[in-house]
PDBQT receptor file of N, H, CA, C and O in Angstrom, charges set to zero:
ATOM      1  N   MET A   1     106.454  85.530 106.756  1.00  0.00    +0.000 N 
ATOM      2  CA  MET A   1     105.800  84.744 106.728  1.00  0.00    +0.000 C 
ATOM      3  C   MET A   1     105.034  84.883 108.175  1.00  0.00    +0.000 C 
ATOM      4  O   MET A   1     105.659  84.943 109.234  1.00  0.00    +0.000 OA
ATOM      5  N   ILE A   2     103.564  84.929 108.086  1.00  0.00    +0.000 N 
ATOM      6  H   ILE A   2     103.056  84.880 107.227  1.00  0.00    +0.000 HD
ATOM      7  CA  ILE A   2     103.023  85.237 109.322  1.00  0.00    +0.000 C 
ATOM      8  C   ILE A   2     102.803  83.592 110.149  1.00  0.00    +0.000 C 
ATOM      9  O   ILE A   2     102.528  82.503 109.646  1.00  0.00    +0.000 OA
ATOM     10  N   GLU A   3     103.013  83.915 111.353  1.00  0.00    +0.000 N 
ATOM     11  H   GLU A   3     103.236  84.800 111.762  1.00  0.00    +0.000 HD
ATOM     12  CA  GLU A   3     102.887  82.900 112.406  1.00  0.00    +0.000 C 
ATOM     13  C   GLU A   3     101.481  82.717 113.108  1.00  0.00    +0.000 C 
ATOM     14  O   GLU A   3     100.696  83.657 112.984  1.00  0.00    +0.000 OA
ATOM     15  N   ILE A   4     101.169  81.865 113.665  1.00  0.00    +0.000 N 
ATOM     16  H   ILE A   4     101.806  81.101 113.765  1.00  0.00    +0.000 HD
ATOM     17  CA  ILE A   4      99.819  81.934 114.289  1.00  0.00    +0.000 C 
ATOM     18  C   ILE A   4     100.132  81.510 115.711  1.00  0.00    +0.000 C 
ATOM     19  O   ILE A   4     100.803  80.486 115.840  1.00  0.00    +0.000 OA
ATOM     20  N   ASP A   5      99.800  82.056 116.619  1.00  0.00    +0.000 N 
ATOM     21  H   ASP A   5      99.254  82.888 116.514  1.00  0.00    +0.000 HD
ATOM     22  CA  ASP A   5     100.190  82.101 117.980  1.00  0.00    +0.000 C 
ATOM     23  C   ASP A   5      98.735  81.557 118.228  1.00  0.00    +0.000 C 
ATOM     24  O   ASP A   5      97.782  82.123 117.692  1.00  0.00    +0.000 OA
ATOM     25  N   GLU A   6      98.545  80.371 119.104  1.00  0.00    +0.000 N 
ATOM     26  H   GLU A   6      99.319  79.910 119.539  1.00  0.00    +0.000 HD
ATOM     27  CA  GLU A   6      97.217  79.771 119.562  1.00  0.00    +0.000 C 
ATOM     28  C   GLU A   6      96.891  80.437 120.358  1.00  0.00    +0.000 C 
ATOM     29  O   GLU A   6      95.661  80.481 120.397  1.00  0.00    +0.000 OA
ATOM     30  N   GLU A   7      97.575  81.315 121.419  1.00  0.00    +0.000 N 
ATOM     31  H   GLU A   7      98.574  81.280 121.387  1.00  0.00    +0.000 HD
ATOM     32  CA  GLU A   7      96.922  81.858 122.430  1.00  0.00    +0.000 C 
ATOM     33  C   GLU A   7      96.002  82.980 122.211  1.00  0.00    +0.000 C 
ATOM     34  O   GLU A   7      94.964  83.238 122.820  1.00  0.00    +0.000 OA
ATOM     35  N   PHE A   8      96.623  83.672 121.124  1.00  0.00    +0.000 N 
ATOM     36  H   PHE A   8      97.467  83.462 120.629  1.00  0.00    +0.000 HD
ATOM     37  CA  PHE A   8      95.906  84.805 120.682  1.00  0.00    +0.000 C 
ATOM     38  C   PHE A   8      94.624  84.046 119.903  1.00  0.00    +0.000 C 
ATOM     39  O   PHE A   8      93.551  84.626 120.066  1.00  0.00    +0.000 OA
ATOM     40  N   GLN A   9      94.589  82.985 119.184  1.00  0.00    +0.000 N 
ATOM     41  H   GLN A   9      95.460  82.513 119.052  1.00  0.00    +0.000 HD
ATOM     42  CA  GLN A   9      93.642  82.413 118.277  1.00  0.00    +0.000 C 
ATOM     43  C   GLN A   9      92.371  81.835 119.432  1.00  0.00    +0.000 C 
ATOM     44  O   GLN A   9      91.177  81.633 119.211  1.00  0.00    +0.000 OA
ATOM     45  N   LYS A  10      93.014  81.703 120.466  1.00  0.00    +0.000 N 
ATOM     46  H   LYS A  10      93.984  81.866 120.645  1.00  0.00    +0.000 HD
ATOM     47  CA  LYS A  10      91.926  81.126 121.507  1.00  0.00    +0.000 C 
ATOM     48  C   LYS A  10      90.809  82.517 121.784  1.00  0.00    +0.000 C 
ATOM     49  O   LYS A  10      89.578  82.516 121.828  1.00  0.00    +0.000 OA
ATOM     50  N   LEU A  11      91.850  83.719 121.951  1.00  0.00    +0.000 N 
ATOM     51  H   LEU A  11      92.850  83.720 121.916  1.00  0.00    +0.000 HD
ATOM     52  CA  LEU A  11      90.854  84.728 122.611  1.00  0.00    +0.000 C 
ATOM     53  C   LEU A  11      89.745  85.162 121.660  1.00  0.00    +0.000 C 
ATOM     54  O   LEU A  11      88.761  85.699 122.169  1.00  0.00    +0.000 OA
ATOM     55  N   ILE A  12      89.792  84.974 120.171  1.00  0.00    +0.000 N 
ATOM     56  H   ILE A  12      90.592  84.538 119.757  1.00  0.00    +0.000 HD
ATOM     57  CA  ILE A  12      88.872  85.304 119.485  1.00  0.00    +0.000 C 
ATOM     58  C   ILE A  12      87.741  84.326 119.477  1.00  0.00    +0.000 C 
ATOM     59  O   ILE A  12      88.010  83.154 119.211  1.00  0.00    +0.000 OA
ATOM     60  N   PRO A  13      86.629  84.637 119.711  1.00  0.00    +0.000 N 
ATOM     61  CA  PRO A  13      85.377  83.651 119.620  1.00  0.00    +0.000 C 
ATOM     62  C   PRO A  13      85.307  83.209 118.118  1.00  0.00    +0.000 C 
ATOM     63  O   PRO A  13      85.490  83.947 117.149  1.00  0.00    +0.000 OA
ATOM     64  N   PRO A  14      85.037  81.996 118.100  1.00  0.00    +0.000 N 
ATOM     65  CA  PRO A  14      84.940  81.379 116.541  1.00  0.00    +0.000 C 
ATOM     66  C   PRO A  14      83.546  82.070 115.825  1.00  0.00    +0.000 C 
ATOM     67  O   PRO A  14      82.643  82.551 116.510  1.00  0.00    +0.000 OA
ATOM     68  N   LEU A  15      83.529  82.044 114.656  1.00  0.00    +0.000 N 
ATOM     69  H   LEU A  15      84.262  81.653 114.099  1.00  0.00    +0.000 HD
ATOM     70  CA  LEU A  15      82.367  82.410 113.646  1.00  0.00    +0.000 C 
ATOM     71  C   LEU A  15      81.429  81.226 113.632  1.00  0.00    +0.000 C 
ATOM     72  O   LEU A  15      81.746  80.083 113.961  1.00  0.00    +0.000 OA
ATOM     73  N   THR A  16      80.236  81.623 113.214  1.00  0.00    +0.000 N 
ATOM     74  H   THR A  16      79.978  82.551 112.947  1.00  0.00    +0.000 HD
ATOM     75  CA  THR A  16      79.069  80.337 113.069  1.00  0.00    +0.000 C 
ATOM     76  C   THR A  16      79.831  79.923 111.724  1.00  0.00    +0.000 C 
ATOM     77  O   THR A  16      80.801  80.456 111.186  1.00  0.00    +0.000 OA
ATOM     78  N   ALA A  17      79.174  78.940 111.399  1.00  0.00    +0.000 N 
ATOM     79  H   ALA A  17      78.386  78.507 111.836  1.00  0.00    +0.000 HD
ATOM     80  CA  ALA A  17      79.409  78.506 109.897  1.00  0.00    +0.000 C 
ATOM     81  C   ALA A  17      78.653  79.249 109.000  1.00  0.00    +0.000 C 
ATOM     82  O   ALA A  17      79.123  79.328 107.865  1.00  0.00    +0.000 OA
ATOM     83  N   GLU A  18      77.310  79.971 109.280  1.00  0.00    +0.000 N 
ATOM     84  H   GLU A  18      76.928  79.906 110.202  1.00  0.00    +0.000 HD
ATOM     85  CA  GLU A  18      76.907  80.885 108.494  1.00  0.00    +0.000 C 
ATOM     86  C   GLU A  18      77.609  82.077 108.364  1.00  0.00    +0.000 C 
ATOM     87  O   GLU A  18      77.679  82.664 107.284  1.00  0.00    +0.000 OA
ATOM     88  N   GLU A  19      78.310  82.614 109.724  1.00  0.00    +0.000 N 
ATOM     89  H   GLU A  19      78.254  82.137 110.601  1.00  0.00    +0.000 HD
ATOM     90  CA  GLU A  19      79.242  83.808 109.644  1.00  0.00    +0.000 C 
ATOM     91  C   GLU A  19      80.221  83.740 108.842  1.00  0.00    +0.000 C 
ATOM     92  O   GLU A  19      80.411  84.680 108.070  1.00  0.00    +0.000 OA
ATOM     93  N   TYR A  20      81.286  82.329 108.835  1.00  0.00    +0.000 N 
ATOM     94  H   TYR A  20      81.132  81.566 109.462  1.00  0.00    +0.000 HD
ATOM     95  CA  TYR A  20      82.363  81.970 108.090  1.00  0.00    +0.000 C 
ATOM     96  C   TYR A  20      82.087  82.000 106.583  1.00  0.00    +0.000 C 
ATOM     97  O   TYR A  20      82.995  82.379 105.843  1.00  0.00    +0.000 OA
ATOM     98  N   ASP A  21      80.959  81.647 106.092  1.00  0.00    +0.000 N 
ATOM     99  H   ASP A  21      80.222  81.340 106.693  1.00  0.00    +0.000 HD
ATOM    100  CA  ASP A  21      80.553  81.437 104.849  1.00  0.00    +0.000 C 
ATOM    101  C   ASP A  21      80.168  82.760 104.355  1.00  0.00    +0.000 C 
ATOM    102  O   ASP A  21      80.627  83.157 103.284  1.00  0.00    +0.000 OA
ATOM    103  N   GLN A  22      79.374  83.462 105.035  1.00  0.00    +0.000 N 
ATOM    104  H   GLN A  22      79.001  83.139 105.905  1.00  0.00    +0.000 HD
ATOM    105  CA  GLN A  22      79.333  84.913 104.410  1.00  0.00    +0.000 C 
ATOM    106  C   GLN A  22      80.732  85.610 104.516  1.00  0.00    +0.000 C 
ATOM    107  O   GLN A  22      80.804  86.461 103.629  1.00  0.00    +0.000 OA
ATOM    108  N   LEU A  23      81.717  85.568 105.174  1.00  0.00    +0.000 N 
ATOM    109  H   LEU A  23      81.658  84.877 105.894  1.00  0.00    +0.000 HD
ATOM    110  CA  LEU A  23      83.226  86.349 105.159  1.00  0.00    +0.000 C 
ATOM    111  C   LEU A  23      83.868  85.723 104.086  1.00  0.00    +0.000 C 
ATOM    112  O   LEU A  23      84.363  86.467 103.239  1.00  0.00    +0.000 OA
ATOM    113  N   LYS A  24      84.000  84.090 103.889  1.00  0.00    +0.000 N 
ATOM    114  H   LYS A  24      83.597  83.485 104.576  1.00  0.00    +0.000 HD
ATOM    115  CA  LYS A  24      84.317  83.745 102.496  1.00  0.00    +0.000 C 
ATOM    116  C   LYS A  24      83.718  84.312 101.340  1.00  0.00    +0.000 C 
ATOM    117  O   LYS A  24      84.410  84.899 100.508  1.00  0.00    +0.000 OA
ATOM    118  N   GLU A  25      82.810  84.219 101.251  1.00  0.00    +0.000 N 
ATOM    119  H   GLU A  25      82.248  83.742 101.926  1.00  0.00    +0.000 HD
ATOM    120  CA  GLU A  25      81.769  85.133 100.164  1.00  0.00    +0.000 C 
ATOM    121  C   GLU A  25      82.256  86.452  99.595  1.00  0.00    +0.000 C 
ATOM    122  O   GLU A  25      82.453  86.727  98.411  1.00  0.00    +0.000 OA
ATOM    123  N   ASN A  26      82.390  87.110 100.519  1.00  0.00    +0.000 N 
ATOM    124  H   ASN A  26      82.230  86.887 101.481  1.00  0.00    +0.000 HD
ATOM    125  CA  ASN A  26      82.531  88.721 100.680  1.00  0.00    +0.000 C 
ATOM    126  C   ASN A  26      84.051  88.812 100.340  1.00  0.00    +0.000 C 
ATOM    127  O   ASN A  26      84.464  89.727  99.628  1.00  0.00    +0.000 OA
ATOM    128  N   CYS A  27      85.031  87.689 100.944  1.00  0.00    +0.000 N 
ATOM    129  H   CYS A  27      84.696  86.946 101.522  1.00  0.00    +0.000 HD
ATOM    130  CA  CYS A  27      86.348  87.841 100.373  1.00  0.00    +0.000 C 
ATOM    131  C   CYS A  27      86.613  87.241  99.092  1.00  0.00    +0.000 C 
ATOM    132  O   CYS A  27      87.632  87.633  98.522  1.00  0.00    +0.000 OA
ATOM    133  N   LEU A  28      86.058  86.560  98.645  1.00  0.00    +0.000 N 
ATOM    134  H   LEU A  28      85.231  86.242  99.107  1.00  0.00    +0.000 HD
ATOM    135  CA  LEU A  28      86.039  86.096  97.130  1.00  0.00    +0.000 C 
ATOM    136  C   LEU A  28      85.580  87.085  96.158  1.00  0.00    +0.000 C 
ATOM    137  O   LEU A  28      86.219  87.436  95.167  1.00  0.00    +0.000 OA
ATOM    138  N   ASN A  29      84.191  87.598  96.582  1.00  0.00    +0.000 N 
ATOM    139  H   ASN A  29      83.672  87.313  97.388  1.00  0.00    +0.000 HD
ATOM    140  CA  ASN A  29      83.812  89.014  95.608  1.00  0.00    +0.000 C 
ATOM    141  C   ASN A  29      84.665  90.273  95.704  1.00  0.00    +0.000 C 
ATOM    142  O   ASN A  29      84.985  90.768  94.623  1.00  0.00    +0.000 OA
ATOM    143  N   GLU A  30      85.062  90.839  96.746  1.00  0.00    +0.000 N 
ATOM    144  H   GLU A  30      84.802  90.437  97.624  1.00  0.00    +0.000 HD
ATOM    145  CA  GLU A  30      85.628  91.750  97.252  1.00  0.00    +0.000 C 
ATOM    146  C   GLU A  30      86.974  91.856  97.438  1.00  0.00    +0.000 C 
ATOM    147  O   GLU A  30      87.629  92.891  97.316  1.00  0.00    +0.000 OA
ATOM    148  N   GLY A  31      87.443  90.611  97.780  1.00  0.00    +0.000 N 
ATOM    149  H   GLY A  31      86.911  89.770  97.879  1.00  0.00    +0.000 HD
ATOM    150  CA  GLY A  31      88.995  90.651  98.393  1.00  0.00    +0.000 C 
ATOM    151  C   GLY A  31      89.229  90.975  99.500  1.00  0.00    +0.000 C 
ATOM    152  O   GLY A  31      88.271  91.416 100.135  1.00  0.00    +0.000 OA
ATOM    153  N   ILE A  32      90.380  90.908 100.090  1.00  0.00    +0.000 N 
ATOM    154  H   ILE A  32      91.158  90.550  99.573  1.00  0.00    +0.000 HD
ATOM    155  CA  ILE A  32      90.410  90.958 101.889  1.00  0.00    +0.000 C 
ATOM    156  C   ILE A  32      90.582  92.251 101.866  1.00  0.00    +0.000 C 
ATOM    157  O   ILE A  32      91.671  92.644 101.447  1.00  0.00    +0.000 OA
ATOM    158  N   ARG A  33      89.417  93.412 102.372  1.00  0.00    +0.000 N 
ATOM    159  H   ARG A  33      88.533  93.093 102.712  1.00  0.00    +0.000 HD
ATOM    160  CA  ARG A  33      89.497  94.645 102.615  1.00  0.00    +0.000 C 
ATOM    161  C   ARG A  33      90.018  95.113 103.649  1.00  0.00    +0.000 C 
ATOM    162  O   ARG A  33      90.731  96.115 103.596  1.00  0.00    +0.000 OA
ATOM    163  N   ASP A  34      89.746  94.444 104.825  1.00  0.00    +0.000 N 
ATOM    164  H   ASP A  34      89.167  93.630 104.868  1.00  0.00    +0.000 HD
ATOM    165  CA  ASP A  34      90.464  95.034 106.499  1.00  0.00    +0.000 C 
ATOM    166  C   ASP A  34      91.943  94.265 106.424  1.00  0.00    +0.000 C 
ATOM    167  O   ASP A  34      92.029  93.044 106.295  1.00  0.00    +0.000 OA
ATOM    168  N   ALA A  35      92.872  94.982 106.503  1.00  0.00    +0.000 N 
ATOM    169  H   ALA A  35      92.803  95.974 106.607  1.00  0.00    +0.000 HD
ATOM    170  CA  ALA A  35      94.154  94.763 106.594  1.00  0.00    +0.000 C 
ATOM    171  C   ALA A  35      94.295  93.654 107.975  1.00  0.00    +0.000 C 
ATOM    172  O   ALA A  35      93.587  93.879 108.957  1.00  0.00    +0.000 OA
ATOM    173  N   LEU A  36      95.131  92.606 107.977  1.00  0.00    +0.000 N 
ATOM    174  H   LEU A  36      95.707  92.423 107.180  1.00  0.00    +0.000 HD
ATOM    175  CA  LEU A  36      95.364  91.535 109.022  1.00  0.00    +0.000 C 
ATOM    176  C   LEU A  36      96.121  92.238 110.128  1.00  0.00    +0.000 C 
ATOM    177  O   LEU A  36      96.942  93.108 109.838  1.00  0.00    +0.000 OA
ATOM    178  N   VAL A  37      95.893  91.919 111.312  1.00  0.00    +0.000 N 
ATOM    179  H   VAL A  37      95.226  91.213 111.547  1.00  0.00    +0.000 HD
ATOM    180  CA  VAL A  37      96.949  92.897 112.209  1.00  0.00    +0.000 C 
ATOM    181  C   VAL A  37      97.723  91.847 113.027  1.00  0.00    +0.000 C 
ATOM    182  O   VAL A  37      97.260  91.009 113.801  1.00  0.00    +0.000 OA
ATOM    183  N   VAL A  38      99.052  92.085 112.673  1.00  0.00    +0.000 N 
ATOM    184  H   VAL A  38      99.428  92.765 112.044  1.00  0.00    +0.000 HD
ATOM    185  CA  VAL A  38     100.074  91.507 113.384  1.00  0.00    +0.000 C 
ATOM    186  C   VAL A  38     101.126  92.159 113.968  1.00  0.00    +0.000 C 
ATOM    187  O   VAL A  38     101.692  93.171 113.552  1.00  0.00    +0.000 OA
ATOM    188  N   TRP A  39     101.403  91.398 115.152  1.00  0.00    +0.000 N 
ATOM    189  H   TRP A  39     100.943  90.576 115.490  1.00  0.00    +0.000 HD
ATOM    190  CA  TRP A  39     102.899  91.897 115.938  1.00  0.00    +0.000 C 
ATOM    191  C   TRP A  39     104.170  91.514 115.588  1.00  0.00    +0.000 C 
ATOM    192  O   TRP A  39     104.433  90.371 115.213  1.00  0.00    +0.000 OA
ATOM    193  N   ASN A  40     104.936  92.357 115.683  1.00  0.00    +0.000 N 
ATOM    194  H   ASN A  40     104.722  93.285 115.987  1.00  0.00    +0.000 HD
ATOM    195  CA  ASN A  40     106.476  92.169 115.266  1.00  0.00    +0.000 C 
ATOM    196  C   ASN A  40     107.115  91.855 115.987  1.00  0.00    +0.000 C 
ATOM    197  O   ASN A  40     107.500  92.811 116.660  1.00  0.00    +0.000 OA
ATOM    198  N   ASP A  41     107.634  90.667 116.378  1.00  0.00    +0.000 N 
ATOM    199  H   ASP A  41     107.322  89.890 115.832  1.00  0.00    +0.000 HD
ATOM    200  CA  ASP A  41     108.182  90.083 117.419  1.00  0.00    +0.000 C 
ATOM    201  C   ASP A  41     109.708  89.908 117.459  1.00  0.00    +0.000 C 
ATOM    202  O   ASP A  41     110.181  88.853 117.883  1.00  0.00    +0.000 OA
ATOM    203  N   ASN A  42     110.451  90.862 117.052  1.00  0.00    +0.000 N 
ATOM    204  H   ASN A  42     110.066  91.718 116.708  1.00  0.00    +0.000 HD
ATOM    205  CA  ASN A  42     112.021  90.859 116.576  1.00  0.00    +0.000 C 
ATOM    206  C   ASN A  42     111.971  90.121 115.081  1.00  0.00    +0.000 C 
ATOM    207  O   ASN A  42     112.556  89.086 114.761  1.00  0.00    +0.000 OA
ATOM    208  N   GLY A  43     111.102  90.951 114.262  1.00  0.00    +0.000 N 
ATOM    209  H   GLY A  43     110.626  91.791 114.522  1.00  0.00    +0.000 HD
ATOM    210  CA  GLY A  43     111.096  90.372 112.845  1.00  0.00    +0.000 C 
ATOM    211  C   GLY A  43     110.139  88.905 112.846  1.00  0.00    +0.000 C 
ATOM    212  O   GLY A  43     109.916  88.321 111.785  1.00  0.00    +0.000 OA
ATOM    213  N   LYS A  44     109.749  88.531 113.819  1.00  0.00    +0.000 N 
ATOM    214  H   LYS A  44     109.930  89.005 114.681  1.00  0.00    +0.000 HD
ATOM    215  CA  LYS A  44     108.734  87.396 113.629  1.00  0.00    +0.000 C 
ATOM    216  C   LYS A  44     107.427  87.929 113.637  1.00  0.00    +0.000 C 
ATOM    217  O   LYS A  44     107.267  88.795 114.497  1.00  0.00    +0.000 OA
ATOM    218  N   LEU A  45     106.387  87.656 112.896  1.00  0.00    +0.000 N 
ATOM    219  H   LEU A  45     106.517  86.952 112.197  1.00  0.00    +0.000 HD
ATOM    220  CA  LEU A  45     104.962  88.302 112.398  1.00  0.00    +0.000 C 
ATOM    221  C   LEU A  45     104.149  87.618 113.184  1.00  0.00    +0.000 C 
ATOM    222  O   LEU A  45     103.864  86.552 112.637  1.00  0.00    +0.000 OA
ATOM    223  N   ILE A  46     103.727  87.721 114.047  1.00  0.00    +0.000 N 
ATOM    224  H   ILE A  46     103.959  88.586 114.491  1.00  0.00    +0.000 HD
ATOM    225  CA  ILE A  46     102.634  86.875 114.589  1.00  0.00    +0.000 C 
ATOM    226  C   ILE A  46     100.963  87.257 114.358  1.00  0.00    +0.000 C 
ATOM    227  O   ILE A  46     100.693  88.448 114.517  1.00  0.00    +0.000 OA
ATOM    228  N   LEU A  47     100.164  86.610 114.103  1.00  0.00    +0.000 N 
ATOM    229  H   LEU A  47     100.383  85.643 113.974  1.00  0.00    +0.000 HD
ATOM    230  CA  LEU A  47      98.922  87.098 113.871  1.00  0.00    +0.000 C 
ATOM    231  C   LEU A  47      98.182  87.262 115.047  1.00  0.00    +0.000 C 
ATOM    232  O   LEU A  47      97.935  86.346 115.832  1.00  0.00    +0.000 OA
ATOM    233  N   VAL A  48      97.733  88.742 115.204  1.00  0.00    +0.000 N 
ATOM    234  H   VAL A  48      97.934  89.486 114.566  1.00  0.00    +0.000 HD
ATOM    235  CA  VAL A  48      96.604  88.939 116.720  1.00  0.00    +0.000 C 
ATOM    236  C   VAL A  48      95.435  88.972 115.997  1.00  0.00    +0.000 C 
ATOM    237  O   VAL A  48      94.537  88.325 116.535  1.00  0.00    +0.000 OA
ATOM    238  N   ASP A  49      95.103  89.568 114.837  1.00  0.00    +0.000 N 
ATOM    239  H   ASP A  49      95.833  90.094 114.399  1.00  0.00    +0.000 HD
ATOM    240  CA  ASP A  49      93.653  89.596 114.207  1.00  0.00    +0.000 C 
ATOM    241  C   ASP A  49      93.487  89.281 112.996  1.00  0.00    +0.000 C 
ATOM    242  O   ASP A  49      94.554  89.264 112.382  1.00  0.00    +0.000 OA
ATOM    243  N   GLY A  50      92.588  89.022 112.387  1.00  0.00    +0.000 N 
ATOM    244  H   GLY A  50      91.722  89.036 112.886  1.00  0.00    +0.000 HD
ATOM    245  CA  GLY A  50      92.193  88.728 111.551  1.00  0.00    +0.000 C 
ATOM    246  C   GLY A  50      92.584  86.704 110.559  1.00  0.00    +0.000 C 
ATOM    247  O   GLY A  50      92.846  86.524 109.370  1.00  0.00    +0.000 OA
ATOM    248  N   HIS A  51      92.439  85.531 111.781  1.00  0.00    +0.000 N 
ATOM    249  H   HIS A  51      92.227  85.677 112.747  1.00  0.00    +0.000 HD
ATOM    250  CA  HIS A  51      92.437  84.477 111.492  1.00  0.00    +0.000 C 
ATOM    251  C   HIS A  51      91.762  83.939 110.666  1.00  0.00    +0.000 C 
ATOM    252  O   HIS A  51      92.256  83.073 109.944  1.00  0.00    +0.000 OA
ATOM    253  N   ASN A  52      90.535  84.291 110.567  1.00  0.00    +0.000 N 
ATOM    254  H   ASN A  52      90.134  84.994 111.154  1.00  0.00    +0.000 HD
ATOM    255  CA  ASN A  52      89.606  83.717 109.297  1.00  0.00    +0.000 C 
ATOM    256  C   ASN A  52      90.067  84.403 107.884  1.00  0.00    +0.000 C 
ATOM    257  O   ASN A  52      90.183  83.807 106.813  1.00  0.00    +0.000 OA
ATOM    258  N   ARG A  53      90.269  85.586 108.091  1.00  0.00    +0.000 N 
ATOM    259  H   ARG A  53      90.175  86.070 108.961  1.00  0.00    +0.000 HD
ATOM    260  CA  ARG A  53      90.252  86.192 106.584  1.00  0.00    +0.000 C 
ATOM    261  C   ARG A  53      91.743  85.460 106.092  1.00  0.00    +0.000 C 
ATOM    262  O   ARG A  53      91.843  85.120 104.913  1.00  0.00    +0.000 OA
ATOM    263  N   TYR A  54      92.986  85.214 107.121  1.00  0.00    +0.000 N 
ATOM    264  H   TYR A  54      92.905  85.490 108.079  1.00  0.00    +0.000 HD
ATOM    265  CA  TYR A  54      94.058  84.807 106.556  1.00  0.00    +0.000 C 
ATOM    266  C   TYR A  54      93.740  83.407 106.179  1.00  0.00    +0.000 C 
ATOM    267  O   TYR A  54      94.134  83.044 105.071  1.00  0.00    +0.000 OA
ATOM    268  N   GLN A  55      93.028  82.480 106.991  1.00  0.00    +0.000 N 
ATOM    269  H   GLN A  55      92.708  82.775 107.891  1.00  0.00    +0.000 HD
ATOM    270  CA  GLN A  55      92.613  81.239 106.471  1.00  0.00    +0.000 C 
ATOM    271  C   GLN A  55      91.971  81.600 105.249  1.00  0.00    +0.000 C 
ATOM    272  O   GLN A  55      92.684  81.587 104.246  1.00  0.00    +0.000 OA
ATOM    273  N   ILE A  56      90.726  81.931 105.119  1.00  0.00    +0.000 N 
ATOM    274  H   ILE A  56      90.147  81.942 105.934  1.00  0.00    +0.000 HD
ATOM    275  CA  ILE A  56      90.313  82.135 103.817  1.00  0.00    +0.000 C 
ATOM    276  C   ILE A  56      91.327  82.582 102.388  1.00  0.00    +0.000 C 
ATOM    277  O   ILE A  56      91.267  82.246 101.205  1.00  0.00    +0.000 OA
ATOM    278  N   ALA A  57      92.229  83.474 103.138  1.00  0.00    +0.000 N 
ATOM    279  H   ALA A  57      92.277  83.747 104.098  1.00  0.00    +0.000 HD
ATOM    280  CA  ALA A  57      93.205  84.300 101.742  1.00  0.00    +0.000 C 
ATOM    281  C   ALA A  57      94.228  83.019 101.329  1.00  0.00    +0.000 C 
ATOM    282  O   ALA A  57      94.686  82.975 100.187  1.00  0.00    +0.000 OA
ATOM    283  N   LYS A  58      94.560  81.980 102.325  1.00  0.00    +0.000 N 
ATOM    284  H   LYS A  58      94.188  82.016 103.253  1.00  0.00    +0.000 HD
ATOM    285  CA  LYS A  58      95.428  81.154 102.133  1.00  0.00    +0.000 C 
ATOM    286  C   LYS A  58      95.027  80.207 101.297  1.00  0.00    +0.000 C 
ATOM    287  O   LYS A  58      95.702  79.905 100.313  1.00  0.00    +0.000 OA
ATOM    288  N   LYS A  59      93.922  79.650 101.581  1.00  0.00    +0.000 N 
ATOM    289  H   LYS A  59      93.374  79.896 102.380  1.00  0.00    +0.000 HD
ATOM    290  CA  LYS A  59      92.919  78.818 101.145  1.00  0.00    +0.000 C 
ATOM    291  C   LYS A  59      92.713  78.854  99.419  1.00  0.00    +0.000 C 
ATOM    292  O   LYS A  59      93.143  78.007  98.635  1.00  0.00    +0.000 OA
ATOM    293  N   HIS A  60      91.976  80.013  99.102  1.00  0.00    +0.000 N 
ATOM    294  H   HIS A  60      91.627  80.700  99.738  1.00  0.00    +0.000 HD
ATOM    295  CA  HIS A  60      91.861  80.460  98.123  1.00  0.00    +0.000 C 
ATOM    296  C   HIS A  60      93.127  81.482  97.351  1.00  0.00    +0.000 C 
ATOM    297  O   HIS A  60      92.717  82.341  96.570  1.00  0.00    +0.000 OA
ATOM    298  N   ASN A  61      94.399  81.386  97.549  1.00  0.00    +0.000 N 
ATOM    299  H   ASN A  61      94.732  80.689  98.184  1.00  0.00    +0.000 HD
ATOM    300  CA  ASN A  61      95.364  82.399  96.985  1.00  0.00    +0.000 C 
ATOM    301  C   ASN A  61      95.030  83.827  96.912  1.00  0.00    +0.000 C 
ATOM    302  O   ASN A  61      95.318  84.409  95.866  1.00  0.00    +0.000 OA
ATOM    303  N   LEU A  62      94.525  84.412  97.764  1.00  0.00    +0.000 N 
ATOM    304  H   LEU A  62      94.291  83.938  98.613  1.00  0.00    +0.000 HD
ATOM    305  CA  LEU A  62      93.666  85.926  97.951  1.00  0.00    +0.000 C 
ATOM    306  C   LEU A  62      94.885  86.732  98.418  1.00  0.00    +0.000 C 
ATOM    307  O   LEU A  62      95.609  86.245  99.286  1.00  0.00    +0.000 OA
ATOM    308  N   GLU A  63      95.167  87.980  97.875  1.00  0.00    +0.000 N 
ATOM    309  H   GLU A  63      94.579  88.376  97.169  1.00  0.00    +0.000 HD
ATOM    310  CA  GLU A  63      96.200  88.670  98.241  1.00  0.00    +0.000 C 
ATOM    311  C   GLU A  63      95.457  89.500  99.824  1.00  0.00    +0.000 C 
ATOM    312  O   GLU A  63      94.297  89.914  99.842  1.00  0.00    +0.000 OA
ATOM    313  N   TYR A  64      96.303  89.587 100.888  1.00  0.00    +0.000 N 
ATOM    314  H   TYR A  64      97.245  89.251 100.873  1.00  0.00    +0.000 HD
ATOM    315  CA  TYR A  64      95.979  90.206 101.963  1.00  0.00    +0.000 C 
ATOM    316  C   TYR A  64      97.136  91.180 102.494  1.00  0.00    +0.000 C 
ATOM    317  O   TYR A  64      98.278  90.926 102.114  1.00  0.00    +0.000 OA
ATOM    318  N   LYS A  65      96.919  92.338 103.392  1.00  0.00    +0.000 N 
ATOM    319  H   LYS A  65      95.990  92.545 103.701  1.00  0.00    +0.000 HD
ATOM    320  CA  LYS A  65      97.825  93.469 103.593  1.00  0.00    +0.000 C 
ATOM    321  C   LYS A  65      98.242  93.173 105.052  1.00  0.00    +0.000 C 
ATOM    322  O   LYS A  65      99.033  93.918 105.632  1.00  0.00    +0.000 OA
TER     323      LYS A  65
């Protein structure tokens, strides 16, 4: 299971509502095309990049890498 580290998440500038809606539409139409970036910390998977894609994937039951 992937875990969210708030420190990593704070480093990523938030998307505007319009950008988020476009990303969501793209993900729903084409799937999650870009792999999420995770850090394996002794078996604990910490999300480094792809927070918005991960959120969309979880909400809409989409597969992600």
